[in-house]
N, C-alpha and C positions, 0 to 999 in steps of 0.2 A: 504494500500500500504506500502510495506516494504522499508525503506530508508537504503541504504548501505553506510557506511562511504567512504569518498573519498580515493581511493586506493593510491593516492600520499602521503597521511598522513603517511603511513607505510614506505615510502622511498624505495629505490632500493637496499639497502644493504642486506636485507634478500633474495631477489630474486637472487642477484649476488652470495651470499653464497650458495644458493641451486644449482645454475647452476654450480658453481665450484665444489661443492661436488659431483654432478652427473657425471661430467667429470672425477673426480678422481676415482669414483667408477667404471666407465666404463673402465678406463685404468687398474685398479687393477684386474677387472674380466677378461679382455683380457689376462693379464699376467698369471693368474691362469689357464685359458683355454689353453694357449700355453704350459705351464709347464705340465699340465695333458696330453695333446696330445703327447708331446715329451716323457714323461714317458711311455705312452701306447705303442708307436711305439717301443721304446727300449726294453720294457718288452716282447712284441710280438716277436721281432727279436731274443732276447736271448732264449726264449722258443722254437722257431722254430729251432734255431741252436742246442740247446741241444737235442731235440728229434730226429731230422733228421740226424744230423751230428755225435753226440757223442753216443747217446743211441742205435742207430741201429747197431753200429759197435761193441757192447759189446758181448763177448763170454762167460763170467762167471757171475753168479748171484751176487756174492760178489762185482764184479766190477760195476755192474748196481746199486746195493744198494748204494755203495760209491758215484757214480756219482749223483744219485738222492739226496742223503743227501747234497752233496756239492752244487748242484743246488738250493735246498730248502733254505739253509743258505744264499746263494747269493741273491736269490729272496727276502727273508725276509729283509736282510740288505738294498737292493735297495728300498724296500717299505718304510722302516723306514726313510731313507734319503728323499724320496719323500714326505712322510707325514710331516716331519719336515719342509721341504721347503714350502709346501702348507700352513702349519700353520703360518709360518712367512709372507707369502704373504697375508693371510687373516688378520693378525694383522696389517700389513702395510696398507692394504686397509681400515680398520676401522679407523686408525689414520688419514690417508689422507682425508677420506670422511668427518670426523667430524671436522677437523681443520677449514675449512672456516665457518662452522656453529657456532663453539665456538667463533671465532673471531668476527663474525657479531653481536653477542648478549652478550658482556662481562658483561653488567649490570644485565642481567636476571639470576636468579638462575636456576639450572637444575630442570627439571620437575620431581617431585616424587609423587607417589601416597601414600596417607595416608592410613594406614591399617583400614579396616572396623571393627567396634566393633561387628556388627551383622552379622551372617553367611548369605550368599546369599539366601539360601533356606528358612531362617526364615523371611526375609524381605517381607512385604506386602505393596501393593500400597494403 
């Protein structure tokens, strides 16, 4: 029969840290989803407006090429701005998610794996 240590011996601090980290992660992921949805809607609307409002009224090929070039530049700039913002949101998400865990265990050193001297394929049981 296996005897498990008393769960109370570990305290509630790690559990509270995990709960807080989960809540922070959820909030961060919701912000990322909202930002992505907003970007998608705006991008779709700009594309629709470009193709149906501007491009269909063009009479010369040079004008169409210029409109397409301007649209591509604008779409690229919008994408870069969105990617930067999403990157910042992910960075904030990571910081907020790990903050309660780091506070809950200040005396413990971070977990790190020591490099194996023997390749995995060469190890034998």
